[in-house]
N, CA, C and O atoms as a GROMACS GRO file, in nm:
protein
  340
    1UNK      N    1   0.826   0.118   2.184
    1UNK     CA    2   0.933   0.159   2.094
    1UNK      C    3   1.009   0.272   2.162
    1UNK      O    4   0.951   0.362   2.223
    2UNK      N    5   1.139   0.266   2.149
    2UNK     CA    6   1.222   0.372   2.205
    2UNK      C    7   1.212   0.498   2.118
    2UNK      O    8   1.173   0.491   2.002
    3UNK      N    9   1.248   0.610   2.176
    3UNK     CA   10   1.233   0.737   2.105
    3UNK      C   11   1.338   0.756   1.996
    3UNK      O   12   1.310   0.818   1.894
    4UNK      N   13   1.458   0.703   2.017
    4UNK     CA   14   1.562   0.717   1.916
    4UNK      C   15   1.582   0.581   1.850
    4UNK      O   16   1.626   0.486   1.914
    5UNK      N   17   1.550   0.574   1.724
    5UNK     CA   18   1.556   0.446   1.651
    5UNK      C   19   1.680   0.443   1.563
    5UNK      O   20   1.737   0.547   1.528
    6UNK      N   21   1.721   0.322   1.527
    6UNK     CA   22   1.830   0.305   1.432
    6UNK      C   23   1.774   0.323   1.291
    6UNK      O   24   1.653   0.329   1.271
    7UNK      N   25   1.863   0.332   1.196
    7UNK     CA   26   1.819   0.343   1.057
    7UNK      C   27   1.739   0.220   1.015
    7UNK      O   28   1.638   0.231   0.946
    8UNK      N   29   1.784   0.103   1.058
    8UNK     CA   30   1.712  -0.020   1.022
    8UNK      C   31   1.571  -0.018   1.080
    8UNK      O   32   1.476  -0.051   1.010
    9UNK      N   33   1.558   0.020   1.207
    9UNK     CA   34   1.426   0.027   1.269
    9UNK      C   35   1.339   0.131   1.200
    9UNK      O   36   1.219   0.112   1.184
   10UNK      N   37   1.401   0.241   1.160
   10UNK     CA   38   1.327   0.349   1.094
   10UNK      C   39   1.274   0.306   0.958
   10UNK      O   40   1.160   0.339   0.922
   11UNK      N   41   1.354   0.233   0.881
   11UNK     CA   42   1.305   0.188   0.751
   11UNK      C   43   1.190   0.090   0.769
   11UNK      O   44   1.095   0.089   0.689
   12UNK      N   45   1.196   0.007   0.872
   12UNK     CA   46   1.086  -0.085   0.900
   12UNK      C   47   0.961  -0.007   0.940
   12UNK      O   48   0.850  -0.041   0.897
   13UNK      N   49   0.977   0.096   1.022
   13UNK     CA   50   0.862   0.179   1.062
   13UNK      C   51   0.803   0.252   0.941
   13UNK      O   52   0.681   0.259   0.927
   14UNK      N   53   0.889   0.304   0.855
   14UNK     CA   54   0.841   0.376   0.737
   14UNK      C   55   0.760   0.283   0.647
   14UNK      O   56   0.657   0.322   0.592
   15UNK      N   57   0.808   0.162   0.633
   15UNK     CA   58   0.736   0.064   0.552
   15UNK      C   59   0.603   0.025   0.617
   15UNK      O   60   0.500   0.020   0.550
   16UNK      N   61   0.605  -0.001   0.746
   16UNK     CA   62   0.482  -0.036   0.817
   16UNK      C   63   0.381   0.078   0.814
   16UNK      O   64   0.260   0.055   0.804
   17UNK      N   65   0.431   0.202   0.821
   17UNK     CA   66   0.342   0.318   0.823
   17UNK      C   67   0.261   0.330   0.695
   17UNK      O   68   0.156   0.393   0.694
   18UNK      N   69   0.309   0.270   0.588
   18UNK     CA   70   0.235   0.275   0.463
   18UNK      C   71   0.114   0.183   0.465
   18UNK      O   72   0.017   0.204   0.392
   19UNK      N   73   0.120   0.079   0.549
   19UNK     CA   74   0.014  -0.022   0.551
   19UNK      C   75  -0.076  -0.017   0.673
   19UNK      O   76  -0.186  -0.072   0.671
   20UNK      N   77  -0.030   0.047   0.779
   20UNK     CA   78  -0.108   0.048   0.902
   20UNK      C   79  -0.086   0.178   0.978
   20UNK      O   80   0.009   0.251   0.954
   21UNK      N   81  -0.177   0.205   1.069
   21UNK     CA   82  -0.166   0.322   1.154
   21UNK      C   83  -0.073   0.287   1.271
   21UNK      O   84  -0.105   0.200   1.352
   22UNK      N   85   0.041   0.355   1.277
   22UNK     CA   86   0.138   0.325   1.382
   22UNK      C   87   0.094   0.382   1.516
   22UNK      O   88   0.026   0.484   1.520
   23UNK      N   89   0.134   0.318   1.625
   23UNK     CA   90   0.108   0.376   1.756
   23UNK      C   91   0.179   0.512   1.769
   23UNK      O   92   0.276   0.539   1.698
   24UNK      N   93   0.131   0.594   1.859
   24UNK     CA   94   0.184   0.730   1.875
   24UNK      C   95   0.335   0.731   1.894
   24UNK      O   96   0.404   0.808   1.827
   25UNK      N   97   0.387   0.647   1.982
   25UNK     CA   98   0.531   0.647   2.010
   25UNK      C   99   0.611   0.612   1.885
   25UNK      O  100   0.717   0.671   1.861
   26UNK      N  101   0.563   0.518   1.805
   26UNK     CA  102   0.632   0.482   1.681
   26UNK      C  103   0.629   0.596   1.580
   26UNK      O  104   0.728   0.621   1.512
   27UNK      N  105   0.515   0.665   1.571
   27UNK     CA  106   0.506   0.778   1.478
   27UNK      C  107   0.603   0.889   1.517
   27UNK      O  108   0.668   0.948   1.431
   28UNK      N  109   0.612   0.917   1.647
   28UNK     CA  110   0.704   1.021   1.695
   28UNK      C  111   0.848   0.980   1.668
   28UNK      O  112   0.928   1.061   1.621
   29UNK      N  113   0.881   0.855   1.699
   29UNK     CA  114   1.017   0.807   1.676
   29UNK      C  115   1.053   0.814   1.528
   29UNK      O  116   1.165   0.852   1.493
   30UNK      N  117   0.960   0.778   1.442
   30UNK     CA  118   0.983   0.784   1.297
   30UNK      C  119   1.007   0.927   1.252
   30UNK      O  120   1.104   0.955   1.181
   31UNK      N  121   0.920   1.017   1.294
   31UNK     CA  122   0.936   1.158   1.252
   31UNK      C  123   1.064   1.219   1.306
   31UNK      O  124   1.130   1.297   1.236
   32UNK      N  125   1.100   1.186   1.428
   32UNK     CA  126   1.223   1.238   1.488
   32UNK      C  127   1.344   1.190   1.410
   32UNK      O  128   1.433   1.269   1.378
   33UNK      N  129   1.349   1.063   1.379
   33UNK     CA  130   1.462   1.010   1.304
   33UNK      C  131   1.467   1.069   1.163
   33UNK      O  132   1.574   1.105   1.115
   34UNK      N  133   1.352   1.078   1.097
   34UNK     CA  134   1.350   1.133   0.961
   34UNK      C  135   1.394   1.279   0.958
   34UNK      O  136   1.450   1.325   0.859
   35UNK      N  137   1.368   1.351   1.066
   35UNK     CA  138   1.409   1.492   1.073
   35UNK      C  139   1.561   1.504   1.084
   35UNK      O  140   1.619   1.606   1.045
   36UNK      N  141   1.626   1.401   1.137
   36UNK     CA  142   1.770   1.409   1.159
   36UNK      C  143   1.853   1.332   1.056
   36UNK      O  144   1.971   1.362   1.039
   37UNK      N  145   1.795   1.236   0.989
   37UNK     CA  146   1.871   1.148   0.900
   37UNK      C  147   1.823   1.165   0.756
   37UNK      O  148   1.714   1.121   0.720
   38UNK      N  149   1.905   1.230   0.675
   38UNK     CA  150   1.861   1.257   0.538
   38UNK      C  151   1.852   1.130   0.454
   38UNK      O  152   1.772   1.124   0.361
   39UNK      N  153   1.931   1.028   0.485
   39UNK     CA  154   1.923   0.904   0.408
   39UNK      C  155   1.791   0.832   0.433
   39UNK      O  156   1.727   0.784   0.339
   40UNK      N  157   1.750   0.825   0.558
   40UNK     CA  158   1.622   0.762   0.589
   40UNK      C  159   1.506   0.846   0.536
   40UNK      O  160   1.405   0.792   0.491
   41UNK      N  161   1.520   0.979   0.543
   41UNK     CA  162   1.415   1.066   0.489
   41UNK      C  163   1.401   1.043   0.338
   41UNK      O  164   1.290   1.042   0.286
   42UNK      N  165   1.514   1.024   0.270
   42UNK     CA  166   1.512   0.997   0.126
   42UNK      C  167   1.445   0.862   0.100
   42UNK      O  168   1.366   0.848   0.007
   43UNK      N  169   1.478   0.762   0.182
   43UNK     CA  170   1.416   0.630   0.167
   43UNK      C  171   1.265   0.639   0.184
   43UNK      O  172   1.190   0.583   0.104
   44UNK      N  173   1.220   0.709   0.288
   44UNK     CA  174   1.076   0.723   0.313
   44UNK      C  175   1.008   0.795   0.197
   44UNK      O  176   0.897   0.759   0.158
   45UNK      N  177   1.075   0.896   0.142
   45UNK     CA  178   1.019   0.968   0.027
   45UNK      C  179   1.010   0.876  -0.094
   45UNK      O  180   0.912   0.881  -0.169
   46UNK      N  181   1.111   0.794  -0.114
   46UNK     CA  182   1.110   0.701  -0.227
   46UNK      C  183   0.997   0.598  -0.212
   46UNK      O  184   0.933   0.561  -0.310
   47UNK      N  185   0.972   0.553  -0.089
   47UNK     CA  186   0.859   0.463  -0.066
   47UNK      C  187   0.728   0.528  -0.107
   47UNK      O  188   0.644   0.467  -0.173
   48UNK      N  189   0.710   0.654  -0.067
   48UNK     CA  190   0.588   0.726  -0.102
   48UNK      C  191   0.575   0.742  -0.253
   48UNK      O  192   0.466   0.725  -0.308
   49UNK      N  193   0.684   0.775  -0.318
   49UNK     CA  194   0.680   0.793  -0.464
   49UNK      C  195   0.647   0.662  -0.535
   49UNK      O  196   0.571   0.661  -0.632
   50UNK      N  197   0.705   0.550  -0.486
   50UNK     CA  198   0.673   0.421  -0.546
   50UNK      C  199   0.526   0.388  -0.528
   50UNK      O  200   0.462   0.337  -0.620
   51UNK      N  201   0.472   0.416  -0.412
   51UNK     CA  202   0.330   0.389  -0.388
   51UNK      C  203   0.244   0.470  -0.483
   51UNK      O  204   0.147   0.418  -0.539
   52UNK      N  205   0.277   0.597  -0.503
   52UNK     CA  206   0.201   0.680  -0.597
   52UNK      C  207   0.210   0.626  -0.739
   52UNK      O  208   0.111   0.624  -0.812
   53UNK      N  209   0.330   0.582  -0.779
   53UNK     CA  210   0.347   0.525  -0.914
   53UNK      C  211   0.266   0.398  -0.932
   53UNK      O  212   0.202   0.380  -1.035
   54UNK      N  213   0.267   0.311  -0.832
   54UNK     CA  214   0.189   0.188  -0.842
   54UNK      C  215   0.041   0.217  -0.849
   54UNK      O  216  -0.033   0.152  -0.923
   55UNK      N  217  -0.004   0.314  -0.772
   55UNK     CA  218  -0.146   0.351  -0.776
   55UNK      C  219  -0.183   0.405  -0.913
   55UNK      O  220  -0.287   0.368  -0.968
   56UNK      N  221  -0.099   0.491  -0.969
   56UNK     CA  222  -0.133   0.548  -1.100
   56UNK      C  223  -0.130   0.440  -1.207
   56UNK      O  224  -0.211   0.445  -1.300
   57UNK      N  225  -0.040   0.344  -1.197
   57UNK     CA  226  -0.037   0.233  -1.292
   57UNK      C  227  -0.163   0.149  -1.280
   57UNK      O  228  -0.218   0.106  -1.381
   58UNK      N  229  -0.209   0.125  -1.158
   58UNK     CA  230  -0.330   0.046  -1.136
   58UNK      C  231  -0.450   0.116  -1.195
   58UNK      O  232  -0.534   0.052  -1.258
   59UNK      N  233  -0.460   0.247  -1.174
   59UNK     CA  234  -0.572   0.323  -1.229
   59UNK      C  235  -0.567   0.322  -1.381
   59UNK      O  236  -0.671   0.310  -1.447
   60UNK      N  237  -0.448   0.334  -1.438
   60UNK     CA  238  -0.435   0.332  -1.584
   60UNK      C  239  -0.477   0.196  -1.640
   60UNK      O  240  -0.533   0.189  -1.750
   61UNK      N  241  -0.451   0.090  -1.566
   61UNK     CA  242  -0.487  -0.043  -1.613
   61UNK      C  243  -0.636  -0.070  -1.604
   61UNK      O  244  -0.684  -0.168  -1.661
   62UNK      N  245  -0.710   0.013  -1.534
   62UNK     CA  246  -0.854  -0.007  -1.521
   62UNK      C  247  -0.926   0.007  -1.655
   62UNK      O  248  -1.038  -0.040  -1.671
   63UNK      N  249  -0.863   0.071  -1.751
   63UNK     CA  250  -0.924   0.089  -1.882
   63UNK      C  251  -0.905  -0.032  -1.972
   63UNK      O  252  -0.966  -0.040  -2.078
   64UNK      N  253  -0.823  -0.126  -1.930
   64UNK     CA  254  -0.802  -0.244  -2.013
   64UNK      C  255  -0.927  -0.329  -2.011
   64UNK      O  256  -0.994  -0.339  -1.909
   65UNK      N  257  -0.958  -0.391  -2.124
   65UNK     CA  258  -1.081  -0.469  -2.129
   65UNK      C  259  -1.074  -0.593  -2.041
   65UNK      O  260  -0.970  -0.658  -2.031
   66UNK      N  261  -1.184  -0.622  -1.979
   66UNK     CA  262  -1.194  -0.743  -1.897
   66UNK      C  263  -1.279  -0.844  -1.971
   66UNK      O  264  -1.265  -0.862  -2.092
   67UNK      N  265  -1.366  -0.909  -1.898
   67UNK     CA  266  -1.457  -1.003  -1.962
   67UNK      C  267  -1.558  -0.929  -2.049
   67UNK      O  268  -1.605  -0.820  -2.015
   68UNK      N  269  -1.589  -0.989  -2.159
   68UNK     CA  270  -1.692  -0.933  -2.245
   68UNK      C  271  -1.826  -0.941  -2.171
   68UNK      O  272  -1.847  -1.027  -2.086
   69UNK      N  273  -1.916  -0.850  -2.206
   69UNK     CA  274  -2.047  -0.848  -2.140
   69UNK      C  275  -2.120  -0.981  -2.159
   69UNK      O  276  -2.191  -1.026  -2.068
   70UNK      N  277  -2.104  -1.042  -2.274
   70UNK     CA  278  -2.168  -1.171  -2.300
   70UNK      C  279  -2.116  -1.278  -2.204
   70UNK      O  280  -2.194  -1.359  -2.152
   71UNK      N  281  -1.985  -1.279  -2.179
   71UNK     CA  282  -1.927  -1.375  -2.086
   71UNK      C  283  -1.975  -1.349  -1.944
   71UNK      O  284  -2.004  -1.443  -1.870
   72UNK      N  285  -1.984  -1.223  -1.907
   72UNK     CA  286  -2.035  -1.188  -1.773
   72UNK      C  287  -2.178  -1.240  -1.756
   72UNK      O  288  -2.214  -1.291  -1.650
   73UNK      N  289  -2.258  -1.225  -1.859
   73UNK     CA  290  -2.397  -1.268  -1.851
   73UNK      C  291  -2.407  -1.419  -1.840
   73UNK      O  292  -2.487  -1.470  -1.762
   74UNK      N  293  -2.325  -1.492  -1.916
   74UNK     CA  294  -2.324  -1.639  -1.907
   74UNK      C  295  -2.287  -1.684  -1.766
   74UNK      O  296  -2.349  -1.776  -1.712
   75UNK      N  297  -2.189  -1.621  -1.706
   75UNK     CA  298  -2.147  -1.657  -1.569
   75UNK      C  299  -2.260  -1.627  -1.472
   75UNK      O  300  -2.290  -1.709  -1.384
   76UNK      N  301  -2.321  -1.512  -1.486
   76UNK     CA  302  -2.432  -1.475  -1.397
   76UNK      C  303  -2.547  -1.574  -1.409
   76UNK      O  304  -2.605  -1.614  -1.308
   77UNK      N  305  -2.580  -1.614  -1.532
   77UNK     CA  306  -2.687  -1.712  -1.554
   77UNK      C  307  -2.654  -1.845  -1.490
   77UNK      O  308  -2.739  -1.907  -1.427
   78UNK      N  309  -2.530  -1.890  -1.506
   78UNK     CA  310  -2.489  -2.019  -1.447
   78UNK      C  311  -2.500  -2.014  -1.295
   78UNK      O  312  -2.547  -2.109  -1.232
   79UNK      N  313  -2.457  -1.902  -1.237
   79UNK     CA  314  -2.463  -1.889  -1.092
   79UNK      C  315  -2.607  -1.886  -1.042
   79UNK      O  316  -2.638  -1.941  -0.936
   80UNK      N  317  -2.696  -1.823  -1.117
   80UNK     CA  318  -2.837  -1.817  -1.077
   80UNK      C  319  -2.903  -1.954  -1.088
   80UNK      O  320  -2.988  -1.988  -1.006
   81UNK      N  321  -2.866  -2.033  -1.188
   81UNK     CA  322  -2.926  -2.164  -1.211
   81UNK      C  323  -2.864  -2.275  -1.128
   81UNK      O  324  -2.915  -2.387  -1.126
   82UNK      N  325  -2.754  -2.245  -1.061
   82UNK     CA  326  -2.685  -2.347  -0.983
   82UNK      C  327  -2.768  -2.383  -0.860
   82UNK      O  328  -2.810  -2.295  -0.785
   83UNK      N  329  -2.792  -2.514  -0.838
   83UNK     CA  330  -2.868  -2.554  -0.719
   83UNK      C  331  -2.788  -2.524  -0.592
   83UNK      O  332  -2.665  -2.530  -0.591
   84UNK      N  333  -2.860  -2.491  -0.486
   84UNK     CA  334  -2.794  -2.462  -0.358
   84UNK      C  335  -2.725  -2.586  -0.307
   84UNK      O  336  -2.784  -2.694  -0.304
   85UNK      N  337  -2.601  -2.572  -0.265
   85UNK     CA  338  -2.526  -2.686  -0.213
   85UNK      C  339  -2.529  -2.689  -0.063
   85UNK      O  340  -2.471  -2.779  -0.002
   0.00000   0.00000   0.00000
């Protein structure tokens, strides 16, 4: 990756950085561009904020009821009694 990236390349790097560990050169190029371009910096910040919101929504949904304990037990019993295939 080149040291000076375009805005399009930077948004792709910012998105990838959320899912994977970028190589050193890509991380430097991303940080350099974000330091100089307020629009891309805003985009990267918005990505981070969306990720935090999605995580908090997921955690909040963990309190919703799932399978009843009786249903879980029936499934477990069926799986235990199932002959090996």
